Each structure stands twice: as structure tokens, then as C-alpha cells.
One Martini backbone bead per residue (centre of mass of N, CA, C, O) as a GRO file, in nm:
protein
  370
    1MET     BB    1  -0.604 -19.380   8.439
    2LYS     BB    2  -0.667 -19.108   8.564
    3PHE     BB    3  -0.468 -18.942   8.389
    4ILE     BB    4  -0.583 -19.022   8.115
    5GLY     BB    5  -0.866 -18.907   8.162
    6ARG     BB    6  -0.776 -18.614   8.208
    7GLY     BB    7  -0.631 -18.580   7.938
    8LEU     BB    8  -0.881 -18.630   7.758
    9ALA     BB    9  -1.051 -18.402   7.874
   10LEU     BB   10  -0.855 -18.172   7.800
   11LEU     BB   11  -0.848 -18.229   7.496
   12GLY     BB   12  -1.154 -18.187   7.452
   13LEU     BB   13  -1.156 -17.892   7.544
   14ILE     BB   14  -0.951 -17.780   7.337
   15LEU     BB   15  -1.123 -17.904   7.075
   16SER     BB   16  -1.348 -17.730   7.120
   17PRO     BB   17  -1.536 -17.483   6.976
   18SER     BB   18  -1.540 -17.284   7.222
   19ALA     BB   19  -1.234 -17.253   7.238
   20TYR     BB   20  -1.188 -17.141   6.944
   21ALA     BB   21  -1.374 -16.886   6.957
   22GLU     BB   22  -1.141 -16.736   7.161
   23TRP     BB   23  -0.892 -16.804   6.954
   24GLN     BB   24  -0.726 -16.509   6.886
   25VAL     BB   25  -0.420 -16.448   6.673
   26ASN     BB   26  -0.502 -16.232   6.482
   27LEU     BB   27  -0.568 -15.985   6.303
   28MET     BB   28  -0.770 -15.720   6.223
   29PRO     BB   29  -0.927 -15.603   5.944
   30GLY     BB   30  -1.141 -15.404   5.983
   31VAL     BB   31  -1.310 -15.089   5.835
   32THR     BB   32  -1.080 -14.968   5.683
   33GLU     BB   33  -0.863 -14.924   5.432
   34ILE     BB   34  -0.608 -14.933   5.609
   35SER     BB   35  -0.672 -15.186   5.779
   36ARG     BB   36  -0.680 -15.376   5.529
   37ALA     BB   37  -0.392 -15.316   5.431
   38VAL     BB   38  -0.253 -15.420   5.684
   39TYR     BB   39  -0.367 -15.705   5.674
   40ASP     BB   40  -0.264 -15.782   5.392
   41LEU     BB   41   0.033 -15.741   5.455
   42HIS     BB   42   0.052 -15.941   5.684
   43MET     BB   43  -0.032 -16.192   5.511
   44THR     BB   44   0.188 -16.174   5.301
   45ILE     BB   45   0.430 -16.203   5.494
   46PHE     BB   46   0.340 -16.464   5.624
   47TRP     BB   47   0.345 -16.647   5.362
   48ILE     BB   48   0.638 -16.600   5.298
   49CYS     BB   49   0.743 -16.723   5.565
   50VAL     BB   50   0.617 -16.998   5.524
   51ALA     BB   51   0.766 -17.070   5.263
   52ILE     BB   52   1.048 -17.048   5.377
   53GLY     BB   53   1.011 -17.259   5.602
   54VAL     BB   54   0.939 -17.499   5.422
   55VAL     BB   55   1.198 -17.504   5.256
   56VAL     BB   56   1.415 -17.510   5.476
   57PHE     BB   57   1.299 -17.749   5.652
   58GLY     BB   58   1.277 -17.948   5.418
   59ILE     BB   59   1.578 -17.965   5.353
   60MET     BB   60   1.668 -18.047   5.633
   61LEU     BB   61   1.500 -18.306   5.656
   62TYR     BB   62   1.608 -18.446   5.404
   63SER     BB   63   1.906 -18.445   5.493
   64ILE     BB   64   1.877 -18.599   5.759
   65ILE     BB   65   1.751 -18.862   5.632
   66ASN     BB   66   1.943 -18.903   5.355
   67HIS     BB   67   2.235 -18.808   5.524
   68ARG     BB   68   2.294 -19.031   5.716
   69LYS     BB   69   2.513 -19.244   5.862
   70SER     BB   70   2.336 -19.513   5.852
   71ARG     BB   71   2.345 -19.478   5.516
   72GLY     BB   72   2.655 -19.389   5.443
   73ALA     BB   73   2.710 -19.104   5.471
   74GLU     BB   74   2.934 -18.848   5.347
   75ALA     BB   75   3.123 -18.591   5.395
   76HIS     BB   76   3.190 -18.295   5.231
   77ASN     BB   77   3.467 -18.115   5.094
   78PHE     BB   78   3.412 -17.763   5.066
   79HIS     BB   79   3.385 -17.447   4.939
   80GLU     BB   80   3.339 -17.255   4.709
   81ASN     BB   81   3.022 -17.152   4.531
   82THR     BB   82   2.924 -16.943   4.303
   83LEU     BB   83   2.632 -17.022   4.235
   84VAL     BB   84   2.523 -17.043   4.525
   85GLU     BB   85   2.591 -16.752   4.610
   86ILE     BB   86   2.416 -16.614   4.399
   87ILE     BB   87   2.147 -16.740   4.483
   88TRP     BB   88   2.163 -16.654   4.804
   89THR     BB   89   2.146 -16.346   4.707
   90ILE     BB   90   1.910 -16.309   4.503
   91VAL     BB   91   1.665 -16.432   4.643
   92PRO     BB   92   1.651 -16.245   4.897
   93PHE     BB   93   1.629 -15.986   4.735
   94PHE     BB   94   1.347 -16.050   4.608
   95ILE     BB   95   1.201 -16.092   4.871
   96LEU     BB   96   1.244 -15.805   4.984
   97ILE     BB   97   1.105 -15.661   4.753
   98GLY     BB   98   0.829 -15.809   4.793
   99MET     BB   99   0.799 -15.665   5.077
  100ALA     BB  100   0.861 -15.355   5.030
  101VAL     BB  101   0.646 -15.259   4.832
  102PRO     BB  102   0.380 -15.298   5.004
  103ALA     BB  103   0.486 -15.156   5.259
  104THR     BB  104   0.534 -14.875   5.137
  105ALA     BB  105   0.249 -14.824   5.031
  106THR     BB  106   0.114 -14.838   5.312
  107LEU     BB  107   0.280 -14.614   5.455
  108ILE     BB  108   0.200 -14.383   5.271
  109LYS     BB  109  -0.098 -14.393   5.346
  110MET     BB  110  -0.072 -14.362   5.659
  111TYR     BB  111   0.101 -14.068   5.624
  112ASP     BB  112  -0.153 -13.928   5.484
  113LYS     BB  113  -0.270 -13.614   5.633
  114SER     BB  114  -0.402 -13.477   5.416
  115GLU     BB  115  -0.704 -13.324   5.376
  116ALA     BB  116  -0.852 -13.265   5.629
  117GLU     BB  117  -1.185 -13.206   5.767
  118ILE     BB  118  -1.099 -13.297   6.067
  119ASP     BB  119  -0.983 -13.169   6.387
  120ILE     BB  120  -0.839 -13.360   6.667
  121GLN     BB  121  -0.758 -13.329   6.998
  122VAL     BB  122  -0.563 -13.567   7.186
  123THR     BB  123  -0.565 -13.612   7.546
  124GLY     BB  124  -0.381 -13.755   7.798
  125TYR     BB  125  -0.497 -13.887   8.108
  126GLN     BB  126  -0.517 -13.965   8.443
  127TRP     BB  127  -0.786 -14.169   8.324
  128LYS     BB  128  -0.824 -14.002   8.030
  129TRP     BB  129  -0.993 -13.821   7.766
  130ARG     BB  130  -0.933 -13.547   7.542
  131TYR     BB  131  -1.161 -13.355   7.328
  132GLN     BB  132  -1.070 -13.129   7.054
  133TYR     BB  133  -1.247 -12.929   6.829
  134LEU     BB  134  -1.116 -12.772   6.579
  135GLY     BB  135  -1.329 -12.493   6.513
  136GLU     BB  136  -1.592 -12.579   6.725
  137ASP     BB  137  -1.586 -12.542   7.039
  138ILE     BB  138  -1.509 -12.843   7.144
  139ASP     BB  139  -1.489 -12.977   7.490
  140PHE     BB  140  -1.402 -13.303   7.626
  141PHE     BB  141  -1.442 -13.579   7.840
  142SER     BB  142  -1.334 -13.934   7.866
  143SER     BB  143  -1.475 -14.191   8.070
  144LEU     BB  144  -1.526 -14.437   8.260
  145SER     BB  145  -1.858 -14.627   8.302
  146THR     BB  146  -1.807 -14.857   8.470
  147PRO     BB  147  -1.917 -14.994   8.733
  148ARG     BB  148  -1.781 -15.053   9.042
  149GLU     BB  149  -1.930 -15.324   9.097
  150GLN     BB  150  -1.786 -15.477   8.865
  151ILE     BB  151  -1.487 -15.432   8.952
  152THR     BB  152  -1.558 -15.559   9.257
  153ASN     BB  153  -1.759 -15.810   9.215
  154GLU     BB  154  -2.080 -15.721   9.288
  155SER     BB  155  -2.132 -15.767   8.979
  156GLU     BB  156  -2.200 -15.826   8.673
  157LYS     BB  157  -2.070 -15.825   8.376
  158GLY     BB  158  -2.068 -15.656   8.101
  159GLU     BB  159  -2.036 -15.653   7.764
  160HIS     BB  160  -1.837 -15.371   7.803
  161TYR     BB  161  -1.611 -15.422   7.991
  162LEU     BB  162  -1.396 -15.150   8.012
  163LEU     BB  163  -1.550 -15.032   7.715
  164GLU     BB  164  -1.686 -14.770   7.856
  165VAL     BB  165  -1.835 -14.439   7.822
  166ASP     BB  166  -1.967 -14.121   7.867
  167ASN     BB  167  -1.785 -13.975   7.618
  168PRO     BB  168  -1.770 -14.010   7.305
  169LEU     BB  169  -1.628 -14.014   7.007
  170VAL     BB  170  -1.739 -13.803   6.738
  171ILE     BB  171  -1.786 -13.901   6.394
  172PRO     BB  172  -1.794 -13.898   6.056
  173ALA     BB  173  -1.878 -14.053   5.782
  174GLY     BB  174  -1.645 -14.024   5.512
  175LYS     BB  175  -1.435 -13.860   5.679
  176LYS     BB  176  -1.143 -13.688   5.730
  177VAL     BB  177  -0.960 -13.759   6.030
  178ARG     BB  178  -0.753 -13.574   6.245
  179PHE     BB  179  -0.503 -13.657   6.487
  180LEU     BB  180  -0.384 -13.489   6.784
  181LEU     BB  181  -0.129 -13.617   6.994
  182THR     BB  182  -0.123 -13.604   7.355
  183ALA     BB  183  -0.007 -13.512   7.694
  184ASN     BB  184  -0.025 -13.421   8.047
  185ASP     BB  185   0.182 -13.646   8.195
  186VAL     BB  186   0.203 -13.924   8.048
  187ILE     BB  187   0.235 -14.198   7.861
  188HIS     BB  188   0.028 -14.275   7.594
  189SER     BB  189  -0.218 -14.483   7.392
  190TRP     BB  190  -0.404 -14.461   7.094
  191TRP     BB  191  -0.637 -14.744   7.049
  192VAL     BB  192  -0.803 -14.869   6.738
  193PRO     BB  193  -0.827 -15.154   6.568
  194ASP     BB  194  -1.055 -15.101   6.346
  195LEU     BB  195  -0.874 -14.833   6.243
  196ALA     BB  196  -0.562 -14.857   6.262
  197VAL     BB  197  -0.503 -14.690   6.542
  198LYS     BB  198  -0.165 -14.615   6.682
  199LYS     BB  199  -0.068 -14.369   6.927
  200ASP     BB  200   0.138 -14.179   7.092
  201ALA     BB  201   0.107 -13.988   7.401
  202ILE     BB  202   0.321 -13.706   7.450
  203PRO     BB  203   0.464 -13.493   7.638
  204GLY     BB  204   0.535 -13.213   7.426
  205PHE     BB  205   0.394 -13.372   7.189
  206ILE     BB  206   0.296 -13.426   6.834
  207ASN     BB  207   0.087 -13.660   6.702
  208GLU     BB  208  -0.023 -13.833   6.402
  209ALA     BB  209  -0.352 -13.915   6.269
  210TRP     BB  210  -0.593 -14.118   6.072
  211THR     BB  211  -0.939 -14.133   5.931
  212ILE     BB  212  -1.182 -14.341   5.739
  213VAL     BB  213  -1.519 -14.411   5.795
  214PRO     BB  214  -1.766 -14.552   5.602
  215GLU     BB  215  -1.939 -14.649   5.858
  216PRO     BB  216  -2.149 -14.665   6.092
  217GLY     BB  217  -2.046 -14.693   6.446
  218ILE     BB  218  -1.891 -14.891   6.706
  219TYR     BB  219  -1.561 -14.826   6.846
  220ARG     BB  220  -1.304 -15.000   7.031
  221GLY     BB  221  -1.064 -14.914   7.293
  222GLN     BB  222  -0.725 -14.841   7.430
  223CYS     BB  223  -0.476 -14.809   7.627
  224ALA     BB  224  -0.125 -14.913   7.520
  225GLU     BB  225   0.000 -14.784   7.787
  226LEU     BB  226   0.178 -14.789   8.077
  227CYS     BB  227   0.026 -14.526   8.299
  228GLY     BB  228  -0.068 -14.695   8.556
  229LYS     BB  229  -0.283 -14.837   8.783
  230ASP     BB  230  -0.538 -14.746   8.565
  231HIS     BB  231  -0.482 -14.842   8.269
  232GLY     BB  232  -0.745 -15.041   8.233
  233PHE     BB  233  -0.937 -14.752   8.273
  234MET     BB  234  -0.883 -14.641   7.941
  235PRO     BB  235  -1.102 -14.602   7.725
  236ILE     BB  236  -1.233 -14.625   7.381
  237VAL     BB  237  -1.494 -14.441   7.199
  238VAL     BB  238  -1.626 -14.463   6.864
  239ASP     BB  239  -1.875 -14.254   6.711
  240VAL     BB  240  -2.019 -14.327   6.408
  241ARG     BB  241  -2.181 -14.099   6.189
  242SER     BB  242  -2.375 -13.945   6.013
  243GLU     BB  243  -2.373 -13.636   5.891
  244GLU     BB  244  -2.645 -13.554   6.011
  245ASP     BB  245  -2.595 -13.659   6.304
  246TYR     BB  246  -2.340 -13.496   6.351
  247ASN     BB  247  -2.469 -13.213   6.326
  248LEU     BB  248  -2.664 -13.256   6.561
  249TRP     BB  249  -2.446 -13.299   6.775
  250LEU     BB  250  -2.314 -13.023   6.750
  251ALA     BB  251  -2.566 -12.864   6.836
  252GLU     BB  252  -2.597 -12.998   7.116
  253MET     BB  253  -2.321 -12.910   7.227
  254GLN     BB  254  -2.367 -12.606   7.203
  255GLN     BB  255  -2.618 -12.602   7.385
  256ALA     BB  256  -2.487 -12.726   7.639
  257LYS     BB  257  -2.282 -12.498   7.678
  258ALA     BB  258  -2.490 -12.273   7.720
  259GLN     BB  259  -2.630 -12.406   7.965
  260ALA     BB  260  -2.377 -12.411   8.149
  261SER     BB  261  -2.346 -12.104   8.159
  262ASP     BB  262  -2.625 -12.050   8.286
  263ALA     BB  263  -2.588 -12.233   8.543
  264ALA     BB  264  -2.354 -12.052   8.670
  265THR     BB  265  -2.569 -11.798   8.734
  266LYS     BB  266  -2.732 -11.946   8.923
  267ASP     BB  267  -2.901 -12.041   9.202
  268TRP     BB  268  -2.768 -12.248   9.463
  269THR     BB  269  -2.819 -12.499   9.666
  270LEU     BB  270  -2.696 -12.719   9.886
  271ALA     BB  271  -2.863 -12.963   9.792
  272ASP     BB  272  -2.796 -12.940   9.490
  273LEU     BB  273  -2.485 -12.958   9.520
  274MET     BB  274  -2.477 -13.233   9.662
  275GLU     BB  275  -2.606 -13.400   9.438
  276LYS     BB  276  -2.407 -13.322   9.216
  277GLY     BB  277  -2.140 -13.385   9.371
  278GLU     BB  278  -2.173 -13.691   9.398
  279GLU     BB  279  -2.165 -13.755   9.098
  280VAL     BB  280  -1.886 -13.629   9.041
  281TYR     BB  281  -1.720 -13.785   9.250
  282ASN     BB  282  -1.779 -14.078   9.144
  283ARG     BB  283  -1.652 -14.011   8.858
  284ALA     BB  284  -1.363 -13.832   8.940
  285CYS     BB  285  -1.264 -13.933   9.261
  286ALA     BB  286  -1.317 -14.231   9.379
  287ALA     BB  287  -1.073 -14.393   9.265
  288CYS     BB  288  -0.882 -14.253   9.487
  289HIS     BB  289  -1.071 -14.152   9.752
  290GLN     BB  290  -1.319 -14.294   9.757
  291VAL     BB  291  -1.648 -14.312   9.831
  292GLY     BB  292  -1.594 -14.245  10.160
  293GLY     BB  293  -1.312 -14.070  10.178
  294GLU     BB  294  -1.052 -14.256  10.277
  295GLY     BB  295  -0.860 -14.337  10.080
  296ILE     BB  296  -0.499 -14.412  10.022
  297PRO     BB  297  -0.250 -14.507  10.189
  298GLY     BB  298   0.032 -14.336  10.047
  299ALA     BB  299  -0.142 -14.194   9.795
  300PHE     BB  300  -0.439 -14.098   9.907
  301PRO     BB  301  -0.604 -13.880  10.073
  302ALA     BB  302  -0.821 -13.818  10.305
  303LEU     BB  303  -1.140 -13.643  10.330
  304LYS     BB  304  -1.213 -13.759  10.580
  305ASN     BB  305  -1.135 -13.558  10.838
  306ASN     BB  306  -1.016 -13.317  10.693
  307PRO     BB  307  -0.899 -13.008  10.773
  308MET     BB  308  -0.958 -12.869  10.494
  309MET     BB  309  -1.281 -12.908  10.507
  310VAL     BB  310  -1.303 -12.682  10.769
  311ALA     BB  311  -1.165 -12.471  10.644
  312GLU     BB  312  -1.088 -12.260  10.440
  313PRO     BB  313  -1.165 -12.293  10.092
  314THR     BB  314  -0.920 -12.190   9.926
  315ALA     BB  315  -0.726 -12.440   9.925
  316HIS     BB  316  -0.927 -12.642   9.810
  317ILE     BB  317  -0.982 -12.499   9.543
  318ASP     BB  318  -0.689 -12.492   9.441
  319VAL     BB  319  -0.643 -12.799   9.424
  320VAL     BB  320  -0.874 -12.866   9.226
  321LEU     BB  321  -0.792 -12.667   8.997
  322ASN     BB  322  -0.443 -12.705   9.009
  323GLY     BB  323  -0.341 -12.897   9.193
  324LYS     BB  324  -0.041 -13.100   9.297
  325ALA     BB  325   0.272 -13.092   9.322
  326GLY     BB  326   0.417 -13.420   9.332
  327THR     BB  327   0.141 -13.548   9.261
  328ALA     BB  328  -0.169 -13.710   9.155
  329MET     BB  329  -0.301 -13.436   9.156
  330GLN     BB  330  -0.511 -13.291   8.953
  331ALA     BB  331  -0.627 -13.062   8.727
  332PHE     BB  332  -0.985 -12.946   8.705
  333ARG     BB  333  -1.035 -12.686   8.542
  334ASP     BB  334  -1.084 -12.840   8.247
  335GLN     BB  335  -1.259 -13.101   8.328
  336LEU     BB  336  -1.457 -12.899   8.469
  337ASP     BB  337  -1.710 -12.718   8.537
  338ALA     BB  338  -1.834 -12.484   8.747
  339VAL     BB  339  -2.058 -12.660   8.867
  340GLU     BB  340  -1.891 -12.915   8.925
  341LEU     BB  341  -1.681 -12.782   9.107
  342ALA     BB  342  -1.870 -12.665   9.319
  343ALA     BB  343  -2.011 -12.931   9.393
  344VAL     BB  344  -1.763 -13.107   9.482
  345ILE     BB  345  -1.659 -12.918   9.700
  346THR     BB  346  -1.915 -12.908   9.868
  347TYR     BB  347  -1.934 -13.211   9.917
  348GLU     BB  348  -1.656 -13.256  10.061
  349ARG     BB  349  -1.736 -13.041  10.298
  350ASN     BB  350  -2.026 -13.225  10.377
  351ALA     BB  351  -1.925 -13.505  10.388
  352TRP     BB  352  -1.866 -13.762  10.616
  353GLY     BB  353  -1.890 -13.535  10.860
  354ASN     BB  354  -1.769 -13.253  10.801
  355ASN     BB  355  -1.969 -13.009  10.816
  356SER     BB  356  -1.901 -12.696  10.727
  357GLY     BB  357  -2.139 -12.532  10.553
  358ASP     BB  358  -2.031 -12.484  10.285
  359LEU     BB  359  -2.081 -12.271   9.983
  360VAL     BB  360  -1.986 -12.324   9.656
  361THR     BB  361  -2.005 -12.133   9.378
  362PRO     BB  362  -2.006 -12.099   9.039
  363ALA     BB  363  -1.930 -11.799   9.038
  364GLN     BB  364  -1.660 -11.829   9.185
  365ILE     BB  365  -1.527 -12.023   8.980
  366SER     BB  366  -1.550 -11.846   8.726
  367LYS     BB  367  -1.354 -11.626   8.827
  368LEU     BB  368  -1.105 -11.822   8.868
  369LYS     BB  369  -1.100 -11.922   8.553
  370GLN     BB  370  -1.027 -11.637   8.406
   0.00000   0.00000   0.00000
């Protein structure tokens, strides 16, 4: 009786509305014309397959029941039947034509990348995305912004856990946007289900995709290729805005770039660089080298009590700017601006008891980046 009671309780849980609310096994219709075309094609092929299955298994079941030995059925011996062979050749032919016509029409739409109004190069890095707006002189990185406390289960998960970023991709509604996808290190895959866009980003190759999003909104996705230990921490957020809001965003980005250039020329104190450097380190470096600089033995070296932190800063600067071949240490020359680079290097050299006393200025970094 105990097992029966448990079974009934489990059955009740499975059949409850709350269980079905999260049981999503179908494709998403999406928000774009292409995404809906893909969904409609998927459903068309699905119902064709259902019909085929019903007919085939229905005939099998009928034959098994009505022609079984217990009812006195005897097997017939026969060979070729011209009519039957013609039927089972022609019927599948027309079924395949019925599938091929809508599939081809949808594929032609999906691969029509002509007449794009905006071109954006998307580059995958471990573990972030770089967006370069061709012709607009806008270039920024987009990284996971979910707090580490949520990832380590020290606080409750947010609504968009692991699907939130610091700098979303911003595009205008109603405009055809072409994406040029590549990667800097390993194979990634840029996937936003609502837009029906999923393309591999491969080092040394350029893949293309496009979208036209009719209405403003926020659409989320993630890397769909196993690209390393933090593969699950590589989300995508697409912020679709009205044309007016998009133009305002472009102006803000241009202004922010000018302000960053001005900030690189001003005098920075050690305290200012340490404050800025801690923020940059926690955002760009802590995932590998840990918040306290302890590193991960065998994978990422500790920065705390590292001899490089108290030696001449030249080698340290070179590693941060240009990376280190044969290791997971990336080049941050293009990922961070001069102020951020100077700040994080200064922070690493003076945090966790390193106390080198060195102050690396944005002006020094600007000269090395030229």
C-alpha cells in the first residue's frame, strides 16, 4: 500500500498544471517573419510525419489483430505486385515534394542576406561576445553580468539568471540587420531563439545571418557550442529599440567613446585607479584568477604573492595587453580601454598584499596600444 500511495502521489504531481507549465517540448514561434516561417515549416513536417505514422502503424495494428494465427489466418506466398510497387513509389514521391516545396521556400528566405541596412560583426571570445558596428565606429564587448553570489548559491537566483549582460547588442526595429560571425579562439555559436538565428562562430571564417525584428523588446539567447569550462556563462541579450531610440543610443555611444579618450589623458591617482581596477578585475578577471587573486591551481596562476606583481611592470603589462601563447590568458588590448587596462594592472600590483606601489597610467597604456 505504501508503494501504491507513493505512485499515486507521483502521478498526481506529474499531471498537475504546474508541472505542465514548464514542460515545453516544441519550438518557439519567435517574433520575426523568418522565425514564424521556421515554426510553420516545423509544424507542417511534424503533422505529415504524424499522418504517416498513424497510417503505417494503423495498418500494422489492423494486420496483427485481424490476420493472427489464432483466427486461422494463413500466410500468402506472392512475389512482385506491379500496382503495389507503383503506389509505394509514387506516394512517397509526392510526400517528399510536399515537404521539399515549403522547406526550400523557407531556406531561400533564410539565406537572403542582401540589402542589409546595418552590418554588425559578432566575434566570440572565451567567454564573451564582441560587437563591432561596421561604418559606425562602435566596438564593445558583452559579458555576463549575473552576480557571482548567485552563481555560487550565496544569494537567490534572479529572474534572468545567467541570461543577463553588461552591454547588450542594440539594434533598431524594422531594419534588416546582417551579422558577420567569427571567433577569436575556439568555436562558438550565436543563438537567439526568438529571432531564429543560430550560427557557428569559427576562428578564421566568416558566417552570415540576418534578422528583421518588427517590434522593440528584449530577446535573450546564449552560446550553443561547448566552448570551454564557462560555456554556460556566455549569454546574448539583444535590445531592439525604436529607430529614434536607436539613434539616441548611437549618439550616446559616440559621446562615451570621446569621454573615454579624454579620461585617458587626465591625471589619475593611485586611489582612483585602485577603485576602478577592482571593478574591472571583478568583471573581467575574477572568473579565472578568483576574487582574492588565489587563481586555480593547474589552470590559472595566482596573482596574490606572484613575483611578477612586484617586479618591473613591463612583463605584467605585456601579458595583460597581448595574452600568453599556449595558455588560456587572453589578450585584453582590444577588450578594455586604456583607463580600464591601467586600472586593472595597477590594482593587481597593489591588491592582496602585493603592495608594489606601482602606478600604471592610462597614458602609458595608450602609447603601447598605438
